[in-house]
N, C-alpha and C positions, 0 to 999 in steps of 0.2 A: 700508512697503508697506499699501495700504489694504483694511479687512477688507472679505470678500466677503458678501452679504446670505445669509442661511439661513433656513429654515422648517422646520418637523420635518412629515414624512411615515409615514403609518400603514402598515406594513409588511403588513398586511392587507387592506385595502381603497383606499388608495391615497389618502385625504383629507388634505387638506391644512389645518394648524397654524399660526398665526403663533407660539403658545409652546408649551412642554412641557407635557402633562398625563398625569397616571396614567393617564385611561381616554379614548380616542380619540371623541371629540365626535359623528365620523359613523357608526362601527359597534357603539362602543360597548364596542370591547375593549381588553383592559388592559396595559398596557405595549408598547404596538406602535410608540410615536412616536419616531422616529430624525429625529438632524438632516441633511437636506440643503441642497446648496448651489441658491440661487437662480440660474439661468441668464439673462442678459438677451440680446434678439433680437440686439441688433448688438456684443456683447462677448463673446465666447466663449472663455474662458483655455485649451481644448482644440485650437482653429484655431489651423493654421499659416499662413494666408490672411489677410494686410488686410480692413480691414471694406470692403464695398463688394457686389458681385457675386461669387456662391461661384464655382469654378471646379469641375466636374463631371470626375469620371475618364472615360477613354473606356472606352468599351463593345467588348468584343472576343469573338468565338467563343471557346470553351475550347479546341477543336480546334486553334485559331491559337497558342495559348501553349504553350510549350514547357516540357514536363517535366524538370526538372533537378533531380538527386539533390541534397539538403543536405549540404552538407560537416560532416564532424566532425572533433574533436579531445578527443583520450580525457586523463581526470584521471588518469593514471598509478596507479589503484587499479580493477584489472579487475570485480569485482565489480559496482563502482560505475556503469563503463561499459555492462556488461548491464542494468541497469535503468533506465539513459539511454537503451538502445536502441543504442549504441555508442560515446557521449562526450555532449558537449556542442555546442549549435549555437548560432553568432552568432548576435544577436539574439533567443536565447530566455528564455524565462522560467521558471523552475522551484520551484516551491514543494513544501518537504518539512517534514513534521509529525512530530510524535512525544512522548509523555510526556517529561516532566521527566528529566534525568539519562540517558538511553537512549543519547546518543553521537550525536545531529546538529552540535553544534560540531566535536566532535573530529571528525567523518568531514569536515565541510567545511575544516577547517582543515590536515588532512591532504591533502586534494584541491587547496585552495590552495597549498600548499605545495610541493607537484609540478608545478602549472601556471605557479609563479612563475620556473621555468628557463628558460621559454622565452617565455613572455606576461607582462603587465604587468597586474596583478591588484589588488584592493582588496579589504578586509573592514571592514565597517559595523558595528560592534559597539553596539546601544543598552543592551545586559543587564549587560556587564560591561566592567569599565576595562582601558586598556592593557597595565597590569601584570600582572592576570589570566591577560589572552590570553598573555603574553610565559611567565608559569609555565607554563600548559596546554602551550606551545611546545615551552619546556626540558624538559617531564617527558614528551613525546612524540618529541625529538630530531631534530626537523625543521629542515629548513634555512630559518631566516628571514629572509636577510638583502635580499631582492627582496620580500617581502610587505610592502604597504603597510598600514596600519591606522590607520582614522578611527575615534573614540568619541562619535558624535554620533545624536541623533533629531529632529531637526528635516528636515522633508523638503528645504524648499528650502535648507539649505545642503549635502546629500546630492548634490542633481542638480545644485548649482553645483560640487562637488568632481567629480564624472562628466563634466562637459562639462570642466573644467580639466586633470583627470587623464587622461582617455581611457582608463580603463582597458578590458581585452578582456575579462576577467571581473570580478564584482562578487558578494561575499554582501552581506545585508543580515539582520542578526541580532539580533532579527527584526522581523518587520512589524507585530505588536503593540504593538511600542515606541515608534513613529513618530510623527509629527505634520504637520499643518500648518498655517501660518498663517493659512490661508484659512478655518478651521473653530477652534470655541472649545469644541466638546467635547473630552475628555481622550482622551489615547492609548489604544487598544485598543477605543474604542466603535468601533458599526456604521460610522458616518460617516468617522470618521478612518481606517479598514482598508481601507474601500473605496477613500477617496480616494490614498491614500497610493500602495495596489496599482496602483488606475489611470495614476498620474502615473508612478511606475517603470515599469511594463510599456512604456508610451509612451516615455518614454524609450530604451529598450531596443529600441524596433522603430525608432527614428529614429537611433540613435548606432550600432547594431551589437553593443552591448555583453550579452553574455550576464549575465544576473541571476540567484542565487539566494537566493529569499524562505526564512527558517525561520518556522515558525507554529506558533502554541502549538495546545493540543487542550483539548477539555473533558472532562469525566469519564467518560462518555462513549466517547470517544477519537476523537472526530469532530473536522475543525479549528476551530478559535474565530473567529467573525467571520462575516461574511454569505456566503452562499453562492454570491455572485456571485464572491468571491476563486477559488475553483476552475473556475469557467468563465474568467476572461480570461486565465490563465495558461497555457504550454504543456505542461507536464508536472508532475503530482501524486505526490510519493512519500511513503510511509507508511513509520515505525519500526514493528517489531513487535518482541514478545519481552519475556520477562520483565526487568527492572530487575534482581532478584536473581541470573539467569543471567548466565554469560559469553557467551551467543549471542545475536547480534542478525540481523532478516531487514527488508529494504528491499523495499516492494513498488511498483512502479508501476501507479496505478489510473486514471493519465490520461496518454496520450502522443501528444501530435500528429504526432512525428517518429519513431513506433519503436511496437512492439508493446505491449499494457497486460498487466498482469498477469504479468509478469515479477518476477523474485523474485533478491532478491542476499544471500548469507549471510556473516554478519561473525562473527567472534571478537575480544570485547573482550580485550586484554590491557595490560601494563602500558606498552607502545609504541603505544596507538590500537587502532583496529581495522584487523583485518587479514581478507582474503578466503580462506575456506573453499574449496579445492579440489575435495572432495570432500563436498558438505551430505549426503549421504543416509546417511553415517556416522553423522552426530550422532544423526538421526528414527527410529535402529535400535537399539532396547536389547542388549547384550550377554548373552543366556541359554546357559548351558554346556549346557543339556537345553531342550527346547520345554518352555512351563510355559502352562497352562487359562488361556484368556482373551486369548493375546495372537493376532494375527493383522498381515501386514505387506502393505501396499497400495503401488500405483504410483499418485502423484497427478502432475498435468500443472501445474507451474506457468509459464505463458507458453511457451518453447520448451525448457524445463529438466524432464525427468520425475526426480522424487523417489520415492525408496522411504521410507515413514515405519510405523511400528509405532503399531498402533490397539491398546490395551487395554482389556478390558471387567470388570467386575467385578459378579455377579451375587448376589445374597444375600439371604435370607429377611427381609421387612420385618416392623417390630413395629409398624407404623404401618396405620389401615385404608387410606389411600391411599399409595400405596407413592411411591417418590421416584426420578424420572427428571434425572441430571445429566450435562453432557457439557460437556467442556473442548477446547474444539479443532473441535470441531463443531457443527453445529446441534442446540441443542435440541429445537426442533420436531419436525424431520426425524426424532429418534431416536425419538419417539410415533409415528410414523406407522411405520417400521419394523416396531418390536416388534408393532403392529397386524396390519400384513401377515403377520410370521412366526405370529403366531395364528392368522391366515382362511387361510392357504394351504399353511402348513408344518404346520399342528396345535400348535405351541409356546406354550404361554401362560407367559406373565408379569406377570399381572396382579396376583400377591400377592407379587413380587420386586422391591428395588431393585436400579437398574439403572445403572450407571456408568461413563461412558466418557471414554478420554482419548488424545489425541495427543500422542505422545512426543516430546519434544525443543520445546514451545512454541508448533508450527507450527500456524496456521488453515488446515484444509481448507474451502472452501467448494464444491468441485464435488461433485456427486450420484453419482460413479463411486467413491464410498467407502462406498457403501450395502451392497455384498456383504460390504467387510471389515467393517465393524459389524456386520451380522448373524452372520456366522460367528464373531466375537469372541465376543458376546453367547452365542450355542449352544455354543461349547466351553465359555465360563466356567461355564454350565445344568451341563452335565452332567461339568465337571471331567477332560476330557478334554484334551490340547494337540493340535491342529491338526498334520498332516504337517511334518515337519524339510524345508526348503527350499522351501514354499509361498507363493506371491505370487499376489495377489488384486486385481480392479478388475471394476467393473460395477454401472449405475444398477439399482436395483429399481423396479417399477412398483407401483399399487397392486393390479394385478389379479393381481401375482406372478411377472410377467414379469420378466428379467434383458435390460436395453438396453445398445446397445454403446457405448462411449466414444470420444470422438476422439484420435487417433495411438495408437491401438491399438500398433502395431509399435513406436513409439519406446519405450513401456512395457514391451517385452516385449523389447527388444533392452538396454536399460539393467538389469532385471532380471536376464538374464543376463549381462550384465557383472559385476556385482558375488556373481554365483555360486552363484544360486537356480533349482532342479534341476526346479520343479512351478510351472504356472500355471493356475489355475481363473476362467476369464475369461468373457463372455458368448459363445456362438456365433457372432454375426457379427461379433466380432474377431477370431475365428481365425486366422493368416497360411496362407497358401498354400504359403509353403515352410517346412518345418521349421525353424526357429531351434538353433541346435548347443546340446547340453547341456540345454535347456528343454523338459520333456513340457507338452504343451497338453492342458487340459481344458477344453471347451467345451461352456456349461450355457446351457437357455433359461429353468429355471423356477427360484424358489426352492427349491421341494422336492427337485429334481433335483439342485443344489447341496450341498444337506444331504446328502442319500443317496449321492453319489459321495465325499464329505469322511467318511462312515461307512466308506465302502470300505477307505481307507485307515489307517485308525486301527489 
């Protein structure tokens, strides 16, 4: 196969150089030149049309195009299907990333083993040998008789296998280990990752095979490689959780065929990852008696309400600058909430170390956790526990107001189902009809919320 001509393009300014250099000759930026393929006008390897006059696609009115629901097929793992939006889609491309050893290959091997009972599947491994995967399959006790395996990292050979075998589902583990003969750069480079992902996506759309690509992550937790990798795929999933814990969270941050921010909860066992039917139980600590600094909130992850315990520890600081540490919640928002509590509720913590933790390793990104964080801090400062059976949610504004949270009815029903008896919520979220077994307290400002809590102590 003839080598494709390449040059080097600056990722900052777009300048082109014939050879690599540490500094871009156009904008003087350092380490921004990446290898790219030079496309000739008459020979485009991405085009399926013969050379000559290009045929354009017909232009249609959007109203004349029939909207058809995309058919799905399940993987046999309920939590995985939930994150995917109901299952896999023919011709769809899924990118799943996470820390090393968190369970990406384990989950996909379990899913492929289930799919192999009714569909033709292919597992392409670029990181492990066939014997290593066979040992994992034996440990997981999965039925691997119909599961096809290929240990290969060359893109052209993989595309040939997809064309010959014609599988319905294929796993590429991982995209950073693949390389194309069209480029001279090493596997894992920006050019190789972009080229291999684009070719595999094109093959998926043309043949209808569902491709699941495993992606490495950087030390910051983002997917390694060019940002275009996340743009060209249909679904992006992230593994979350501590590798030292037995619980894993899979979150969807992009899904063209379903809702985003869906969350799947798994437990790592000797037989692989098992879905957790009641995830709220994972994020609630078991206290025999109420303890200071603990507040339960209802967070919304996609279509699923979850009850999470927020813990706070406030202690006198021996340092001139008090520490502010947040685990599972945004650190900058913690500093803002402390300022709001001081300004609008008269509770100062400038000489106190404040530590915040979301139990279970879950990451809470929505602002509806604000009220729970403030109540937990206030409880720890006064060394008085919050009332038993209390659940909280609500966003706190800079003016001290408590703003409503979306899907308040679903949050309250989930809390009532798990046995909570009291809910301190924004007044705008108060339901018109009383929820059985749940006392609703609606508040409008942060000082009002603190005063209502003191009444029940």
